[in-house]
C-alpha positions as CSV (number, residue, x, y, z in Angstrom):
1,M,111.4,106.7,92.1
2,D,112.0,105.5,95.5
3,F,109.1,103.4,96.4
4,K,108.1,100.1,98.1
5,P,106.7,97.4,96.1
6,Q,103.4,96.0,97.8
7,K,101.7,92.8,97.6
8,S,98.1,92.3,96.7
9,V,95.3,93.9,98.6
10,E,94.0,91.4,101.0
11,W,90.3,91.9,100.6
12,Y,89.5,89.7,103.5
13,D,91.7,91.4,106.2
14,P,89.0,92.6,108.7
15,K,91.0,95.8,109.4
16,Q,91.4,96.5,105.6
17,L,87.6,95.9,105.1
18,A,86.6,98.3,107.7
19,N,89.0,101.0,106.7
20,T,87.8,101.0,103.0
21,G,84.2,100.7,104.2
22,I,84.6,104.0,106.3
23,K,86.2,105.6,103.3
24,A,83.5,104.7,101.0
25,V,80.9,105.8,103.2
26,I,82.6,109.2,104.3
27,S,83.4,109.7,100.5
28,G,79.6,108.9,99.8
29,I,78.3,111.4,102.2
30,F,80.6,114.3,101.4
31,G,81.5,113.7,97.8
32,N,78.1,115.2,96.8
33,F,78.4,118.3,99.2
34,N,82.1,118.9,98.0
35,D,82.2,117.7,94.3
36,K,85.9,118.5,93.1
37,R,84.5,118.7,89.1
38,E,82.9,122.2,90.1
39,I,86.3,123.5,91.5
40,Q,88.2,122.1,88.6
41,A,85.5,123.8,86.1
42,A,85.9,127.2,88.0
43,L,89.3,127.1,87.9
44,Y,90.1,126.2,84.1
45,Q,86.9,127.5,82.4
46,Q,88.7,129.6,79.9
47,E,92.2,127.9,80.2
48,D,91.4,124.4,79.7
49,S,87.9,124.4,77.8
50,K,89.0,123.0,74.7
51,A,90.1,119.5,73.4
52,H,93.6,118.3,73.7
53,D,94.8,118.3,69.8
54,Y,96.6,115.4,68.7
55,S,95.5,115.4,65.1
56,Q,98.0,118.1,63.5
57,G,100.9,116.5,61.5
58,R,99.3,113.0,62.0
59,D,97.6,110.3,59.5
60,D,97.3,108.2,62.5
61,I,98.0,107.4,66.0
62,W,98.6,104.5,68.4
63,V,96.5,104.7,71.8
64,D,96.9,102.3,74.7
65,Y,94.1,101.8,77.2
66,I,94.5,100.1,80.6
67,S,92.2,100.3,83.7
68,D,92.1,98.8,87.3
69,T,95.9,99.1,87.9
70,G,97.9,99.7,91.3
71,D,97.2,96.8,93.1
72,G,99.9,94.0,93.9
73,F,103.4,94.8,92.4
74,D,104.1,91.5,90.4
75,A,100.7,92.3,88.2
76,T,101.0,96.1,87.8
77,F,104.7,96.0,87.2
78,T,104.1,93.1,84.5
79,M,101.6,95.3,82.8
80,A,103.3,98.7,83.0
81,T,106.6,96.9,81.3
82,L,104.5,95.5,78.5
83,L,103.0,99.3,77.8
84,A,106.8,100.6,78.0
85,K,108.1,98.4,75.5
86,E,108.7,100.5,72.0
87,E,106.7,97.9,70.4
88,L,105.1,94.2,70.7
89,E,104.8,91.6,68.5
90,V,101.9,89.9,68.1
91,D,100.7,87.2,65.2
92,G,103.9,88.3,63.2
93,Q,102.9,92.1,63.5
94,K,105.0,94.6,65.5
95,I,102.7,97.2,67.0
96,P,104.2,100.3,68.6
97,R,103.8,101.7,72.1
98,G,101.0,104.2,71.9
99,K,101.8,107.9,71.9
100,L,98.6,108.2,74.1
101,L,98.1,106.1,77.4
102,I,94.5,106.3,78.8
103,M,93.9,105.0,82.1
104,G,90.3,104.0,82.5
105,G,89.7,104.2,86.3
106,D,90.6,102.9,89.6
107,Q,94.4,103.7,89.2
108,V,95.0,102.6,93.0
109,Y,93.8,100.2,95.5
110,P,92.6,100.0,98.2
111,V,92.1,103.5,98.8
112,A,93.4,106.7,97.2
113,T,96.3,107.9,99.4
114,R,99.7,109.8,98.5
115,E,101.5,106.9,99.6
116,E,99.3,104.0,97.9
117,Y,99.9,106.1,94.4
118,R,103.5,106.2,94.7
119,N,104.0,102.6,95.9
120,R,101.3,100.8,93.8
121,L,101.3,102.9,90.6
122,Q,103.6,105.7,90.0
123,G,106.7,103.7,91.5
124,P,106.0,100.5,89.2
125,Y,105.2,102.7,85.9
126,A,108.2,105.2,86.7
127,T,110.6,102.1,87.0
128,A,109.1,100.3,83.8
129,L,109.4,103.6,81.6
130,P,112.5,105.8,83.3
131,A,112.3,109.4,82.7
132,D,114.3,110.7,79.5
133,N,115.8,114.2,80.3
134,T,117.1,114.7,76.8
135,D,116.0,118.3,75.2
136,N,113.7,117.0,72.8
137,N,112.0,114.5,75.1
138,G,108.9,116.6,75.5
139,D,107.8,116.2,72.0
140,R,108.6,112.4,71.7
141,A,107.6,111.3,75.3
142,P,104.3,109.5,75.5
143,H,101.1,111.5,77.1
144,L,99.1,110.0,80.0
145,F,95.2,111.0,80.5
146,A,93.2,109.1,83.6
147,I,89.7,108.9,84.5
148,P,89.0,108.2,88.1
149,G,86.8,105.4,89.5
150,N,85.3,105.0,92.8
151,H,88.6,103.9,94.5
152,D,90.3,107.3,93.2
153,W,87.3,109.0,94.7
154,Y,87.8,107.7,98.2
155,D,89.5,110.7,99.4
156,G,87.4,113.2,97.4
157,L,89.9,113.3,94.3
158,T,92.5,115.3,96.1
159,T,95.3,112.8,95.4
160,F,94.3,112.2,92.1
161,I,94.3,115.8,91.0
162,K,97.6,116.0,92.4
163,V,99.1,112.9,90.4
164,F,97.3,113.4,86.9
165,C,96.0,117.0,86.8
166,Q,99.3,119.3,87.4
167,Q,101.2,118.5,84.5
168,R,103.4,116.1,85.9
169,W,105.5,113.1,84.9
170,I,105.2,109.4,85.8
171,G,108.5,108.0,84.6
172,N,108.9,109.1,80.8
173,W,104.8,109.2,80.6
174,R,103.6,112.9,80.9
175,T,100.4,114.1,82.1
176,R,98.4,116.6,80.3
177,Q,94.9,117.1,81.9
178,K,93.5,119.7,84.1
179,R,90.5,118.1,84.9
180,S,89.2,114.7,85.9
181,Y,87.7,114.4,82.5
182,F,89.1,115.3,79.0
183,A,88.3,115.2,75.4
184,L,91.3,114.4,72.8
185,K,91.3,115.3,69.0
186,L,92.8,112.5,67.0
187,P,93.6,112.5,63.5
188,H,90.8,112.4,60.8
189,N,87.8,113.8,62.9
190,M,88.4,111.0,65.4
191,W,87.6,111.8,69.1
192,L,88.4,110.4,72.3
193,F,86.2,111.4,75.4
194,G,87.1,110.4,78.8
195,I,84.3,111.0,81.5
196,D,84.1,111.2,85.1
197,V,81.0,109.7,86.6
198,Q,82.1,110.1,90.3
199,L,80.7,107.7,92.8
200,N,77.0,107.7,91.8
201,S,77.4,107.4,88.3
202,D,76.6,111.1,87.7
203,V,77.9,113.4,84.9
204,D,77.9,116.8,86.5
205,F,76.5,119.8,84.8
206,N,79.9,121.6,84.2
207,Q,81.2,118.3,82.5
208,I,78.1,118.0,80.3
209,Q,78.7,121.8,79.3
210,Y,82.5,121.1,78.2
211,F,81.5,118.5,76.0
212,E,78.7,120.2,74.5
213,N,81.2,123.1,73.8
214,V,83.8,120.6,72.2
215,L,80.7,119.1,70.0
216,K,79.5,122.4,68.6
217,E,82.8,124.2,68.4
218,E,85.3,121.7,67.6
219,V,83.9,118.5,66.3
220,K,83.2,118.5,62.5
221,Q,79.8,117.1,61.3
222,G,80.5,113.1,60.9
223,G,82.9,112.8,63.7
224,K,83.5,109.5,65.5
225,I,83.9,109.2,69.0
226,I,85.5,106.7,71.4
227,L,83.8,107.0,74.9
228,C,85.8,106.1,78.1
229,T,83.8,105.6,81.4
230,A,84.9,104.2,84.6
231,E,82.0,101.5,84.5
232,P,80.4,98.9,82.3
233,T,77.0,100.1,83.2
234,W,75.5,98.0,80.1
235,V,76.2,94.9,82.1
236,Y,74.9,96.5,85.5
237,S,71.5,97.4,83.7
238,T,70.8,93.5,83.7
239,S,70.4,93.8,87.6
240,K,68.3,96.3,89.7
241,K,71.3,98.5,89.7
242,S,70.3,100.0,86.5
243,D,70.2,103.9,87.5
244,A,74.2,103.9,86.4
245,N,73.3,103.1,82.9
246,N,70.3,105.4,82.9
247,N,73.2,108.0,83.4
248,L,75.4,106.8,81.1
249,E,72.6,106.8,78.1
250,F,71.6,110.4,79.0
251,F,75.0,111.3,78.3
252,E,75.6,109.4,75.3
253,K,72.2,111.0,73.8
254,K,73.9,114.4,74.6
255,L,77.0,113.1,72.6
256,C,75.0,112.1,69.6
257,A,72.6,115.0,69.5
258,I,71.3,116.6,66.3
259,N,73.2,119.7,64.7
260,D,70.3,122.3,64.5
261,S,71.8,123.8,61.4
262,T,72.1,120.4,59.5
263,A,69.4,118.3,61.1
264,Q,72.3,115.7,61.2
265,P,74.0,114.3,64.7
266,Y,77.3,115.9,65.5
267,A,79.0,112.5,65.9
268,K,78.6,109.1,65.8
269,Q,79.7,106.8,68.9
270,I,81.7,104.0,67.3
271,L,83.3,102.1,70.6
272,T,83.0,102.4,74.6
273,L,85.6,101.2,77.0
274,A,85.4,100.7,80.5
275,G,87.0,99.1,83.6
276,D,85.7,98.4,87.0
277,W,85.2,94.4,86.4
278,H,88.6,93.0,86.0
279,H,88.3,90.8,83.1
280,Y,88.0,91.2,79.4
281,A,84.5,91.1,77.7
282,R,83.4,92.9,74.3
283,Y,80.1,93.0,73.4
284,E,78.6,94.2,70.0
285,N,75.5,95.6,68.6
286,E,73.7,95.2,65.1
287,N,74.5,98.5,64.3
288,G,78.4,97.6,64.6
289,G,78.6,99.5,67.8
290,M,81.3,98.1,70.4
291,K,81.2,98.3,74.2
292,I,84.5,96.6,75.6
293,T,85.3,96.0,79.4
294,A,89.0,95.7,79.9
295,G,89.8,96.2,83.3
296,G,92.9,93.9,83.5
297,G,95.5,96.3,84.3
298,G,96.7,94.6,87.7
299,A,93.8,94.2,90.2
300,F,92.3,90.6,91.2
301,L,90.4,88.8,88.5
302,H,86.4,89.1,88.2
303,P,84.7,86.0,86.5
304,T,83.4,85.8,83.1
305,Q,80.8,83.0,83.4
306,N,78.1,85.2,84.9
307,L,78.0,87.4,82.1
308,P,75.0,87.9,80.0
309,E,75.1,86.6,76.6
310,H,72.5,89.4,75.5
311,I,71.8,92.6,76.9
312,G,68.7,94.5,75.8
313,D,66.8,97.7,75.9
314,I,70.3,99.7,75.4
315,F,70.7,103.0,73.7
316,G,72.3,102.0,70.2
317,G,70.9,98.4,69.9
318,D,71.1,95.3,71.7
319,L,74.4,94.1,72.6
320,I,75.6,90.3,72.1
321,L,78.6,89.2,73.9
322,K,81.4,88.1,71.3
323,S,84.5,87.4,73.3
324,R,85.7,87.1,77.0
325,F,88.9,86.7,78.9
326,P,89.3,84.2,80.6
327,S,86.9,81.9,78.7
328,S,83.8,80.6,80.8
329,G,85.5,77.2,81.6
330,E,88.6,78.7,82.8
331,S,86.9,81.0,85.2
332,K,84.5,78.4,86.8
333,K,87.9,76.2,87.4
334,L,89.6,79.1,89.4
335,L,86.7,79.5,91.6
336,F,87.2,75.9,93.4
337,N,90.4,77.4,94.9
338,N,88.0,78.8,97.4
339,F,88.2,75.4,99.0
340,K,91.6,76.8,100.3
341,F,89.8,79.9,102.0
342,P,90.9,79.4,105.4
343,F,94.7,79.4,104.4
344,A,94.2,82.0,101.5
345,N,92.6,84.5,103.7
346,F,94.2,83.7,106.9
347,K,93.0,86.7,108.9
348,M,89.2,86.3,108.1
349,S,89.4,82.9,109.0
350,L,91.2,83.7,112.4
351,V,88.2,86.1,113.1
352,L,85.8,83.0,112.5
353,G,87.7,81.0,115.0
354,A,87.9,83.7,117.3
355,I,84.2,83.4,117.2
356,Y,84.0,80.0,117.6
357,A,86.1,80.1,120.7
358,L,84.5,82.9,122.1
359,V,81.1,80.9,121.7
360,G,82.9,78.0,123.3
361,W,84.0,79.8,126.4
362,L,80.6,81.3,126.9
363,L,79.2,77.8,126.8
364,F,82.0,76.2,129.0
365,L,81.4,79.2,131.7
366,S,77.7,78.1,131.7
367,F,78.3,74.5,131.9
368,G,81.6,74.1,133.9
369,T,83.8,71.1,133.7
370,G,81.0,69.0,135.0
371,V,79.0,68.9,131.8
372,N,77.8,65.6,130.5
373,P,79.9,64.1,127.9
374,N,77.0,62.7,126.4
375,L,75.4,66.4,126.0
376,G,73.1,66.4,122.9
377,L,72.3,69.5,120.6
378,V,68.7,69.7,121.9
379,P,69.5,70.0,125.4
380,L,72.5,72.4,124.4
381,L,69.8,74.6,122.6
382,K,67.7,74.6,125.6
383,E,70.7,75.9,127.6
384,I,71.4,78.5,125.1
385,L,67.6,79.9,124.8
386,F,68.2,80.7,128.8
387,N,71.5,82.4,128.0
388,P,70.9,85.9,126.3
389,G,74.7,86.3,125.8
390,I,75.1,83.3,123.7
391,F,71.7,83.5,122.2
392,L,72.5,87.1,121.1
393,L,76.1,86.2,119.7
394,L,74.7,83.1,117.5
395,I,71.6,85.5,116.3
396,L,74.2,88.1,115.6
397,V,76.3,85.6,113.3
398,I,73.1,84.6,111.3
399,V,71.8,87.9,110.7
400,G,75.2,89.3,109.8
401,L,76.0,86.5,107.3
402,G,72.7,86.8,106.0
403,A,73.2,90.8,105.1
404,F,76.4,89.5,104.0
405,A,74.6,87.8,101.0
406,E,74.5,89.8,97.6
407,T,70.9,90.1,96.6
408,T,71.1,92.1,93.5
409,P,73.9,90.3,91.1
410,C,74.6,91.5,87.3
411,N,72.6,89.1,85.1
412,P,70.4,87.4,88.0
413,K,69.1,84.2,87.7
414,F,66.2,84.8,90.0
415,K,63.7,87.7,89.9
416,S,63.3,87.5,93.6
417,T,66.0,88.5,96.1
418,F,64.6,85.5,98.1
419,P,67.0,82.8,97.0
420,Y,70.2,85.1,97.4
421,A,69.2,86.1,101.0
422,L,67.8,82.6,101.7
423,A,71.3,81.1,100.9
424,G,73.2,83.8,103.0
425,Y,71.1,83.1,106.0
426,L,71.5,79.3,105.6
427,H,75.2,80.2,105.7
428,G,74.8,81.8,108.9
429,I,72.8,79.0,110.4
430,G,75.4,76.6,109.1
431,Q,78.2,78.7,111.0
432,A,76.2,78.8,114.1
433,K,75.6,74.9,114.3
434,M,79.2,74.3,113.6
435,M,80.0,76.5,116.4
436,L,77.8,74.3,118.6
437,F,79.2,71.2,117.0
438,S,82.8,72.2,117.9
439,F,81.7,72.7,121.8
440,L,80.1,69.1,121.7
441,L,83.1,67.8,120.2
442,F,85.4,68.8,123.0
443,V,82.7,67.9,125.6
444,K,83.4,64.4,124.5
445,I,86.8,64.7,126.3
446,N,85.6,66.2,129.3
447,P,86.1,63.1,131.4
448,Y,89.7,63.8,130.6
449,L,89.7,67.6,131.5
450,E,88.1,66.8,135.1
451,P,91.3,66.2,136.8
452,L,92.6,69.5,135.6
453,S,92.0,72.9,136.9
454,Q,89.0,74.7,135.6
455,L,91.5,77.5,134.1
456,K,93.5,74.9,132.1
457,A,90.3,72.8,130.8
458,M,88.9,75.9,129.6
459,S,92.0,77.0,127.9
460,I,91.9,73.6,126.2
461,V,88.2,74.0,125.1
462,I,88.7,77.4,123.8
463,A,91.8,76.6,121.8
464,G,90.0,73.8,120.1
465,C,87.2,75.8,119.2
466,L,89.5,78.2,117.6
467,V,91.3,75.5,115.7
468,V,88.1,74.0,114.4
469,G,86.6,77.6,113.7
470,F,89.6,78.6,111.8
471,L,89.6,75.2,109.5
472,L,85.9,74.3,109.6
473,G,84.6,78.0,109.6
474,G,86.9,79.2,106.9
475,F,86.4,76.2,104.8
476,L,82.3,76.4,105.3
477,F,82.9,80.2,104.1
478,G,84.7,79.3,101.1
479,L,82.2,76.5,100.3
480,Y,79.4,79.2,100.4
481,L,81.2,81.4,98.0
482,I,81.6,78.6,95.5
483,F,78.2,77.5,95.4
484,S,76.7,81.2,95.6
485,N,78.6,81.9,92.5
486,L,78.4,78.8,90.6
487,V,74.9,78.1,91.4
488,L,73.2,81.2,92.2
489,G,75.6,83.7,89.8
490,N,76.2,86.1,92.7
491,H,79.2,87.3,94.8
492,D,81.2,87.9,91.7
493,N,83.2,90.3,93.7
494,E,83.5,88.1,96.8
495,A,84.2,84.9,95.6
496,Y,87.1,85.9,93.6
497,S,88.7,88.7,95.4
498,S,89.3,85.9,98.2
499,L,91.4,84.1,95.4
500,K,93.9,87.0,94.8
501,W,94.4,85.8,91.4
502,E,97.2,87.8,89.5
503,G,96.6,86.1,86.2
504,Y,94.6,86.9,83.3
505,K,95.5,90.4,82.9
506,N,94.8,92.6,79.6
507,F,95.3,96.0,78.1
508,L,94.1,97.3,74.7
509,R,96.2,98.9,72.0
510,L,94.1,101.1,69.0
511,H,95.4,102.1,65.8
512,V,93.5,105.2,64.3
513,T,93.7,105.6,60.6
514,K,91.6,107.6,58.1
515,D,89.4,104.6,57.4
516,E,89.3,102.6,60.3
517,V,90.1,101.9,64.2
518,T,92.0,98.7,64.9
519,I,91.9,97.3,68.6
520,Y,94.5,94.8,69.5
521,P,93.4,93.3,72.9
522,I,96.5,92.1,74.6
523,G,96.2,89.2,77.5
524,V,98.6,88.1,79.7
525,K,97.6,84.4,81.3
526,N,100.4,84.6,83.9
527,V,102.3,87.4,85.2
528,S,105.8,87.2,86.1
529,H,107.0,87.4,89.5
530,W,109.8,90.5,90.1
531,Q,112.8,90.3,92.7
532,P,115.0,93.3,93.2
533,S,118.1,93.1,91.0
534,G,120.5,94.6,93.8
535,K,121.6,98.2,94.7
536,N,122.0,100.7,91.7
537,A,121.3,97.5,89.2
538,K,119.6,98.4,85.8
539,P,117.0,97.0,85.4
540,P,116.3,97.3,89.0
541,F,113.9,94.5,89.1
542,T,114.5,91.1,87.5
543,A,111.5,88.5,86.3
544,N,111.5,84.8,87.1
545,K,110.4,84.3,83.6
546,P,109.8,86.3,80.2
547,I,106.6,87.9,79.9
548,G,103.9,85.9,78.1
549,Y,101.5,87.9,76.1
550,Q,99.0,86.9,73.5
551,L,96.1,88.4,71.4
552,I,92.9,87.5,73.3
553,E,91.0,87.3,69.9
554,K,92.0,88.6,66.3
555,P,92.4,92.5,66.0
556,I,89.0,94.2,65.9
557,T,88.4,96.4,63.1
558,I,86.0,99.2,63.2
559,R,85.4,100.5,59.4
560,F,83.7,103.8,58.6
C-alpha cells in the first residue's frame, strides 16, 4: 500500500491541539443529532442482525486483541509485525496467530480522516501482513473486527465505516462487520461482543436490541461472554466521571438478563476488555470475573502508578488490581523525563517564550530605555496595575493555566477539587512571575542598551525574554506536570503525552477451548525503529534490532 510513515502525534503542538479540540467539540455537538449507529441499524436490520459464526467445524479458536493503534509508525508497525507472524514463542510454547483480530478502539490518531487511517493504520498493517491473492485465501485469511473509540468518532464515524464496515481488506486481514458493533459466535457456546459506546459512553437502543436478539435467539443457556468496550469505565468509576460506568453496567445487566422460560441467566460475562488507557492493567473480582485494560497498540504510554488498587461498588463484584505493565516504579521513572519538556515539546515551549517576549515588549514600551537598572518587583507591579494591557495578559496566563488543571482525576487523592485547582493557579502565578523576572533581568543591562537606538534595545529585550521563556517557561511547565502526577495523582494524559514514549506496548492473544479461555498478555518494552529497505525491496522496512517481546505475566486461565 502506498502510504507515508508518520511520526508520533505532537500532542503539545498548539496547532494540533486546536484542530483536535475543534473536532472534538463539533463531533460532540452533532454526534447526538446524527448518530451513524441508527443509520447502520436501518440499513442492515435484516441482512446483518445475527452473530458472525466462527464455531462451525472448530474445537478451539485463537483470537488476537489490540487497541489504541495508528499513532507513530515505529510503534504501530512493531506491533503489527508481531500480530502478523504465523506464531510467537513465549516461555517455550508456540502460540499461533489469531483467526480473528479484534481492534478495541481508537484505531487512528489524532483525528479520523482518510489520510490518517491510510498512513497510520492501513499502510503499516497491510505492509506487515501483505495480501495473499491465491484462490483459497478467503478461507485461510484472518478476519478483522473493530469497535470505534472517541478518536474514530471525531468525524462522526464516516471514515471508520468505510475502512471497517464495507467488507474490505487491510493487507491480508479481511473485514467482515457492517455495523460499528458486532457479536461473534465462538466454539462451545462462547461469545465475543464488541460494543460501540460513541462519545458519551452511550449504548443506543438499536444496539441493545441487536444484542438482545442474539442472546434470545442464538445464545444457548449457560453461554460465556467476552465483552469488548472502548473505555475501562470501571477505572473511571473511582472519579466523578462515573456516569460512563453506569451506562456500561446497564448493558452488562442486559447481557446477564434472566431467561423467562428457565429463570436462569442467558449467559455469564467472564471477561471484559478495553483500551483507551495506553497500558496493561488486569483487575479480578472474587467471583473470577476479569476486566483488562490493554491499550498498548501504538499510542503514547499512560502511567500505572495512579491506578486504584481496589474498586468497589462494581456490578459482578469488587475489583482487585492483579497486574500492570509497566510497573509502578518504571512508570514513575519515566515521568521525570518531563524535565526535558522545553526540547521534547519545542512548539509549546516556543509559544510560552512568545508570551514572555510579548510581556517584555509591553513593559519595554511602558518604561523605555531610561528604566532604572535597580528597578524592583514592587515598583514594577505598581506600573502594571496602571497598564491594562499587561495586567489583562498576565491575568489571562494565570486563569488559563488554572483552567488547564485536571480537577477530576481517576482515583483522586482528595475529595475536593480545590487542591488540583490551586496547583494549576499556582503554576499560572509562577509563570507570570517568571515573565516579570525575565524583564527585570534585562533591565540590569539597561546601561549597556542606552547608547543603542530604541529599536535595537527593544529587539534585544524581546529576544532575551523569548529565550528565557522558552527555557524557563518550558521547564516550569514540565515541573508542574511532574509534581501534579507524582504528588496529586492527576494529569495522567498531559504528563505522559508530553513524553511521546513509544515503549511498553502490549496486545492479548486468547485461546478458547471447550473448558477454558487462556489469555497470553504480550508486552514489548522497547519498540524497534524501522527504515525503508530501498525501492521494491522485500521486506520494505528494516528494523534496527529484532523485536523483543515477552509475556507480561504468566498466561491467565479462566476455567468454566
